[in-house]
BAFILUM-115926 format. One record per residue: y, x, z of N, C-alpha, C in turn. Coordinates in nm, 4 decimals. Example, Ala and Ser with C-alpha at 12.3 -4.5 7.8 and 13.67 -1.06 7.14 Angstrom:
2
((-0.5690; 1.3190; 0.7800); (-0.4500; 1.2300; 0.7800); (-0.3300; 1.3200; 0.7800))
((-0.2250; 1.2850; 0.7080); (-0.1060; 1.3670; 0.7140); (0.0030; 1.2900; 0.7870))
***
This chain:
115
((9.3932; -6.0444; -0.9063); (9.3462; -5.9232; -0.9717); (9.3611; -5.8048; -0.8765))
((9.2541; -5.7266; -0.8651); (9.2568; -5.6074; -0.7817); (9.2386; -5.4868; -0.8730))
((9.3381; -5.3988; -0.8708); (9.3325; -5.2763; -0.9504); (9.3166; -5.1575; -0.8552))
((9.2781; -5.0455; -0.9104); (9.2766; -4.9219; -0.8326); (9.3555; -4.8172; -0.9097))
((9.4171; -4.7269; -0.8349); (9.5010; -4.6260; -0.8984); (9.5050; -4.5020; -0.8099))
((9.4968; -4.3878; -0.8745); (9.5096; -4.2623; -0.7999); (9.6506; -4.2494; -0.7449))
((9.6609; -4.1928; -0.6278); (9.7904; -4.1736; -0.5627); (9.8827; -4.0862; -0.6466))
((9.8262; -4.0027; -0.7319); (9.9043; -3.9077; -0.8101); (9.9551; -3.9667; -0.9415))
((9.9199; -4.0916; -0.9685); (9.9731; -4.1625; -1.0853); (10.1004; -4.2351; -1.0414))
((10.2008; -4.2430; -1.1267); (10.3245; -4.3112; -1.0873); (10.3033; -4.4600; -1.0624))
((10.3763; -4.5118; -0.9661); (10.3730; -4.6551; -0.9375); (10.4342; -4.7303; -1.0550))
((10.3865; -4.8519; -1.0760); (10.4387; -4.9361; -1.1839); (10.4710; -5.0740; -1.1279))
((10.5629; -5.1417; -1.1913); (10.5993; -5.2770; -1.1501); (10.4792; -5.3702; -1.1489))
((10.3894; -5.3499; -1.2424); (10.2725; -5.4364; -1.2551); (10.1680; -5.4134; -1.1460))
((10.1863; -5.3104; -1.0624); (10.0904; -5.2808; -0.9550); (10.0861; -5.3913; -0.8503))
((10.1949; -5.4638; -0.8354); (10.1995; -5.5652; -0.7300); (10.2022; -5.4981; -0.5938))
((10.1261; -5.5512; -0.5001); (10.1172; -5.4932; -0.3662); (10.0345; -5.3653; -0.3740))
((10.0913; -5.2568; -0.3231); (10.0225; -5.1263; -0.3266); (9.9804; -5.0882; -0.1852))
((9.8484; -5.0700; -0.1681); (9.7955; -5.0366; -0.0365); (9.7117; -4.9093; -0.0463))
((9.7488; -4.8102; 0.0346); (9.6722; -4.6857; 0.0419); (9.5459; -4.7138; 0.1226))
((9.4303; -4.6809; 0.0658); (9.3017; -4.7103; 0.1301); (9.2260; -4.5811; 0.1622))
((9.2988; -4.4859; 0.2170); (9.2442; -4.3558; 0.2583); (9.2745; -4.3329; 0.4057))
((9.1893; -4.2568; 0.4734); (9.2187; -4.2203; 0.6127); (9.3203; -4.1072; 0.6198))
((9.3198; -4.0231; 0.5171); (9.4100; -3.9082; 0.5143); (9.5192; -3.9305; 0.4105))
((9.6391; -3.8846; 0.4422); (9.7519; -3.8964; 0.3492); (9.7254; -3.8072; 0.2280))
((9.7513; -3.8543; 0.1073); (9.7292; -3.7729; -0.0134); (9.8122; -3.6438; -0.0108))
((9.7457; -3.5346; -0.0296); (9.8077; -3.4019; -0.0236); (9.9246; -3.3895; -0.1208))
((10.0373; -3.3428; -0.0682); (10.1531; -3.3135; -0.1521); (10.2369; -3.4342; -0.1911))
((10.2026; -3.5520; -0.1440); (10.2757; -3.6732; -0.1823); (10.3711; -3.7156; -0.0703))
((10.4871; -3.7634; -0.1094); (10.5824; -3.8145; -0.0113); (10.5717; -3.9665; -0.0053))
((10.6275; -4.0212; 0.1003); (10.6295; -4.1665; 0.1176); (10.7011; -4.2339; -0.0004))
((10.8123; -4.1761; -0.0434); (10.8885; -4.2327; -0.1555); (10.8103; -4.2289; -0.2858))
((10.7363; -4.1212; -0.3089); (10.6595; -4.1095; -0.4333); (10.5483; -4.2148; -0.4413))
((10.4861; -4.2436; -0.3285); (10.3738; -4.3374; -0.3288); (10.4162; -4.4838; -0.3386))
((10.5360; -4.5150; -0.2891); (10.5868; -4.6532; -0.2942); (10.4809; -4.7535; -0.2481))
((10.4369; -4.7366; -0.1246); (10.3328; -4.8217; -0.0677); (10.3908; -4.9408; 0.0065))
((10.3132; -5.0476; 0.0106); (10.3465; -5.1620; 0.0938); (10.2747; -5.1527; 0.2277))
((10.1643; -5.0802; 0.2288); (10.0848; -5.0692; 0.3505); (9.9908; -4.9498; 0.3390))
((9.9473; -4.8997; 0.4553); (9.8453; -4.7951; 0.4616); (9.7324; -4.8521; 0.5450))
((9.6215; -4.8847; 0.4826); (9.5083; -4.9487; 0.5492); (9.3996; -4.8461; 0.5803))
((9.4240; -4.7634; 0.6792); (9.3274; -4.6594; 0.7184); (9.1933; -4.7186; 0.7613))
((9.2002; -4.8347; 0.8263); (9.0796; -4.8949; 0.8846); (8.9755; -4.9365; 0.7812))
((9.0146; -4.9524; 0.6541); (8.9175; -4.9928; 0.5525); (8.8582; -4.8728; 0.4785))
((8.9086; -4.7554; 0.5067); (8.8568; -4.6334; 0.4423); (8.7219; -4.5968; 0.5047))
((8.6404; -4.5213; 0.4336); (8.5138; -4.4765; 0.4922); (8.5407; -4.3973; 0.6202))
((8.4495; -4.4082; 0.7140); (8.4634; -4.3339; 0.8394); (8.4641; -4.1837; 0.8100))
((8.5178; -4.1088; 0.9038); (8.5206; -3.9626; 0.8883); (8.3787; -3.9083; 0.8742))
((8.2863; -3.9634; 0.9506); (8.1471; -3.9174; 0.9437); (8.0870; -3.9437; 0.8057))
((8.1119; -4.0617; 0.7510); (8.0581; -4.0945; 0.6185); (8.1235; -4.0089; 0.5117))
((8.2535; -3.9923; 0.5196); (8.3255; -3.9102; 0.4219); (8.2739; -3.7666; 0.4230))
((8.2526; -3.7134; 0.5425); (8.2027; -3.5755; 0.5563); (8.0607; -3.5648; 0.5013))
((7.9756; -3.6625; 0.5352); (7.8383; -3.6607; 0.4864); (7.8353; -3.6638; 0.3335))
((7.9155; -3.7515; 0.2744); (7.9169; -3.7665; 0.1288); (7.9698; -3.6414; 0.0597))
((8.0822; -3.5917; 0.1049); (8.1389; -3.4685; 0.0492); (8.1596; -3.4715; -0.1012))
((8.1793; -3.5892; -0.1600); (8.1985; -3.6060; -0.3046); (8.0829; -3.5494; -0.3861))
((7.9620; -3.5565; -0.3272); (7.8401; -3.5132; -0.3953); (7.7846; -3.6337; -0.4715))
((7.7969; -3.6309; -0.6029); (7.7571; -3.7445; -0.6867); (7.6096; -3.7799; -0.6670))
((7.5272; -3.6829; -0.6294); (7.3855; -3.7110; -0.6049); (7.3677; -3.8080; -0.4877))
((7.4675; -3.8171; -0.3997); (7.4617; -3.9066; -0.2839); (7.5360; -4.0383; -0.3089))
((7.5842; -4.0608; -0.4314); (7.6694; -4.1757; -0.4617); (7.6057; -4.3094; -0.4257))
((7.4821; -4.3327; -0.4662); (7.4163; -4.4615; -0.4390); (7.4056; -4.4864; -0.2888))
((7.3665; -4.3862; -0.2152); (7.3540; -4.4012; -0.0695); (7.4908; -4.4160; -0.0037))
((7.5907; -4.3447; -0.0557); (7.7264; -4.3582; -0.0037); (7.7735; -4.5032; -0.0168))
((7.7523; -4.5622; -0.1341); (7.7941; -4.7008; -0.1568); (7.7283; -4.7950; -0.0561))
((7.6006; -4.7770; -0.0357); (7.5258; -4.8611; 0.0578); (7.5826; -4.8474; 0.1997))
((7.6038; -4.7250; 0.2435); (7.6552; -4.7005; 0.3792); (7.7993; -4.7508; 0.3943))
((7.8798; -4.7318; 0.2923); (8.0190; -4.7760; 0.2996); (8.0267; -4.9285; 0.3038))
((7.9447; -4.9947; 0.2245); (7.9424; -5.1417; 0.2283); (7.9024; -5.1921; 0.3672))
((7.8094; -5.1215; 0.4314); (7.7691; -5.1587; 0.5679); (7.8871; -5.1430; 0.6640))
((7.9649; -5.0361; 0.6476); (8.0838; -5.0183; 0.7307); (8.1850; -5.1302; 0.7063))
((8.2043; -5.1674; 0.5813); (8.2984; -5.2743; 0.5483); (8.2535; -5.4073; 0.6088))
((8.1251; -5.4339; 0.6001); (8.0716; -5.5582; 0.6555); (8.0949; -5.5646; 0.8062))
((8.0814; -5.4516; 0.8729); (8.1002; -5.4452; 1.0178); (8.2475; -5.4501; 1.0579))
((8.3368; -5.4341; 0.9613); (8.4801; -5.4274; 0.9888); (8.5557; -5.5341; 0.9095))
((8.5026; -5.6534; 0.9077); (8.5578; -5.7615; 0.8256); (8.7039; -5.7930; 0.8578))
((8.7434; -5.7823; 0.9833); (8.8812; -5.8158; 1.0219); (8.9827; -5.7259; 0.9513))
((8.9472; -5.6003; 0.9292); (9.0392; -5.5075; 0.8626); (9.0600; -5.5432; 0.7156))
((8.9671; -5.6187; 0.6593); (8.9768; -5.6567; 0.5176); (9.0680; -5.7769; 0.4947))
((9.0936; -5.8533; 0.5984); (9.1716; -5.9773; 0.5855); (9.3075; -5.9563; 0.5181))
((9.3870; -5.8545; 0.5566); (9.5164; -5.8359; 0.4894); (9.5025; -5.8038; 0.3403))
((9.3978; -5.7334; 0.3036); (9.3753; -5.7007; 0.1625); (9.3399; -5.8264; 0.0839))
((9.2533; -5.9081; 0.1406); (9.2156; -6.0331; 0.0734); (9.3353; -6.1260; 0.0604))
((9.4177; -6.1316; 0.1641); (9.5371; -6.2162; 0.1601); (9.6336; -6.1671; 0.0516))
((9.6521; -6.0367; 0.0416); (9.7409; -5.9809; -0.0611); (9.6875; -6.0110; -0.2005))
((9.5564; -6.0027; -0.2187); (9.4961; -6.0294; -0.3504); (9.5134; -6.1759; -0.3906))
((9.5130; -6.2654; -0.2928); (9.5310; -6.4075; -0.3225); (9.6740; -6.4384; -0.3645))
((9.7697; -6.3583; -0.3164); (9.9116; -6.3828; -0.3457); (9.9536; -6.3325; -0.4831))
((9.8843; -6.2316; -0.5342); (9.9225; -6.1745; -0.6628); (9.8511; -6.0431; -0.6861))
((9.8994; -5.9641; -0.7820); (9.8332; -5.8371; -0.8111); (9.8281; -5.7465; -0.6886))
((9.7142; -5.6802; -0.6711); (9.6916; -5.5861; -0.5618); (9.6404; -5.4563; -0.6215))
((9.7000; -5.3449; -0.5818); (9.6518; -5.2141; -0.6260); (9.6085; -5.1341; -0.5051))
((9.4823; -5.0932; -0.5062); (9.4277; -5.0063; -0.4026); (9.4549; -4.8630; -0.4459))
((9.5292; -4.7909; -0.3647); (9.5691; -4.6544; -0.3977); (9.4753; -4.5574; -0.3263))
((9.4193; -4.4621; -0.4022); (9.3250; -4.3651; -0.3460); (9.3633; -4.2245; -0.3903))
((9.3053; -4.1247; -0.3235); (9.3429; -3.9865; -0.3526); (9.2335; -3.9033; -0.4199))
((9.1112; -3.9496; -0.4200); (8.9994; -3.8712; -0.4737); (9.0227; -3.8305; -0.6193))
((8.9738; -3.7135; -0.6541); (8.9869; -3.6645; -0.7926); (8.8927; -3.7379; -0.8874))
((8.7735; -3.7697; -0.8366); (8.6705; -3.8330; -0.9191); (8.7036; -3.9815; -0.9367))
((8.7384; -4.0183; -1.0584); (8.7785; -4.1556; -1.0863); (8.6602; -4.2505; -1.1033))
((8.5387; -4.1962; -1.1104); (8.4203; -4.2789; -1.1308); (8.3341; -4.2921; -1.0061))
((8.3590; -4.2085; -0.9058); (8.2791; -4.2097; -0.7829); (8.3727; -4.1933; -0.6635))
((8.4345; -4.3030; -0.6210); (8.5251; -4.2954; -0.5065); (8.5196; -4.4248; -0.4267))
((8.5654; -4.4184; -0.3051); (8.5557; -4.5332; -0.2147); (8.6380; -4.6530; -0.2611))
((8.7472; -4.6308; -0.3323); (8.8296; -4.7430; -0.3792); (8.7510; -4.8324; -0.4757))
((8.6651; -4.7739; -0.5559); (8.5805; -4.8534; -0.6468); (8.4884; -4.9451; -0.5678))
((8.4254; -4.8886; -0.4654); (8.3330; -4.9659; -0.3819); (8.4094; -5.0756; -0.3084))
((8.5259; -5.0398; -0.2540); (8.6078; -5.1365; -0.1815); (8.6508; -5.2514; -0.2722))
((8.6950; -5.2199; -0.3928); (8.7356; -5.3259; -0.4869); (8.6190; -5.4200; -0.5154))
((8.5022; -5.3649; -0.5439); (8.3841; -5.4478; -0.5705); (8.3526; -5.5366; -0.4506))
((8.3603; -5.4790; -0.3328); (8.3310; -5.5544; -0.2106); (8.4314; -5.6684; -0.1927))
((8.5585; -5.6391; -0.2090); (8.6628; -5.7414; -0.1935); (8.6454; -5.8531; -0.2964))
((8.6081; -5.8173; -0.4183); (8.5917; -5.9179; -0.5228); (8.4780; -6.0149; -0.4900))
((8.3776; -5.9690; -0.4176); (8.2696; -6.0595; -0.3781); (8.3127; -6.1501; -0.2629))
((8.4153; -6.1099; -0.1894); (8.4626; -6.1881; -0.0739); (8.5773; -6.2812; -0.1107))
((8.6471; -6.2491; -0.2201); (8.7660; -6.3247; -0.2587); (8.7344; -6.4576; -0.3131))
***
């Protein structure tokens, strides 16, 4: 099972392995507060893609397409995430405010097709 959770929500025992999937550290959060097992910067959208998207919902469909292309080109970086998901619960931790349009959603969908 792969779950997603905002970095600003408290960690829970049921989260299993918690991996931050952002290039930038969540603003105002400490290492202790996040209780992460790993920080997987390499699976986050590139800086160029993140800047282009700018959390503009009108660009959401194209963002998903471009991000999936980046993930496909970076398959090796996904291996630790897939391995963690096979071992037990995995929670992808993200920082975006928009809970319906964020890279963690796309990443989870992508991983589920590969798992």
